[in-house]
N, C-alpha and C positions, 0 to 999 in steps of 0.2 A: 326326657329323654333316657332310654331303655341301656344306650350303653357303656359301659363300667367305662370309669375314670384310667383311661389308656394311659396316663402320664406315667415313663418310668424314668430312672438315674441309670443311667450308663456308670460302668466303673472307669474310674479319670486313674491312668499317673502320670505322673510329671518328671522329664529326667531334664538337667540341667546343666552343661558341660559349658565351655570356655568361647565367648558370642554366640552361646546354642538354645533354646527351650525346644523339648520334644514332649506334647502330649502325646498321649497314645491312648485311645478309647476301646475298648468292648463292648459291641456292642451285639445283647443277648438275638438269638432267630426269630425273626418276624418280626421283629425292629423296626420304628421309621424313624431314622432321624432327619433333622433341619438343622441343618449346615448355617452356622455363621458370615456372612460377607467379607472378607479380608481384607486390606488393601494391601498389600503385596502379593507376592508371587511367593508360594513355601511348597517345602513339597515334601507328598506326601507318600506314607505305603501301609498297603494292605501286605500286616502281612498273613493271614489269619481267613478264612472265609469264604464268602459271593455276598455280592453284594451289586440290586440294580439301584442303580447312579441317574438321575434327575436333572439336567440346566436345563438355560434356557437357550444350550446349542442343542441338546437331545437327549438319547436313553444310551447307557450304558451300562454293558454287565463287567463288571469285575471281580474277579478270582485272586487269592493270593498264590502266586506271588505276586503283587505288582506294585509298580513305584511310579509316579509321575510329578510333572510341576504343574501346579493349579495355574491361574491367570488371578490378577486382585481384580474384585468383583465378583467376585463367580458363584453364584449361589447352589447349594444343591442340597435334594431329599433327597434320602436313602430308602434302602425296606432291603432288611438281611434275610434274606436267601437260609442262610446257617452262623451261628455265632463268628465275628467277624472283629478282628482285632487293627484296627485306623491308624494311623500317626502320622502326625503334621509338627512339621519341624519351620522351626519359627529363626532368623534371626534375630539373636537380642542378646544382650548380657543381661539384663534385671531380672530377678529371680521371685520377687511379690507378681505375685499372678493378676492381681489388678490390673496393677503398671502394663504387664506385660501383654492385656487384653485387651486397654486401652490405648498400644502399641498399632497392636493387628489387627483387631476389630473393628470395620466400618460399621455405624450408627449404619448410616442409609448411605443409598452410593455416591448422598454431595463430598462423603469423607474418602474418597478414593487419588489419593494423586493420579493427575493428568498423564503423569510425567512417563507410570506405571503403566497405564494403561498399552498393552497392545493387540493390535489390530489380525 
């Protein structure tokens, strides 16, 4: 293939407060990001930038400032139209990142608690 290796690491900042973990990612302009499947609803804050986001429910253009709640089981693909800062907020008392990921990220749709799924 003539395509260069396009994998990039987006800078991530981690914030912890009592009962809350926030993951703040800076997405470079033109970068494509593929989100993980989350087991629980979460708050998302777009504090900077513009990003085109596709999910199984359709496409939308998100421009900062924008805050929303994503439902459990949603998987997103985003294309940053400008440098974008996206923060996700998760309820947890844990501070170990691997433990947090084990709690909030689903390895597959089978890992999502049925009681949390909303239609």
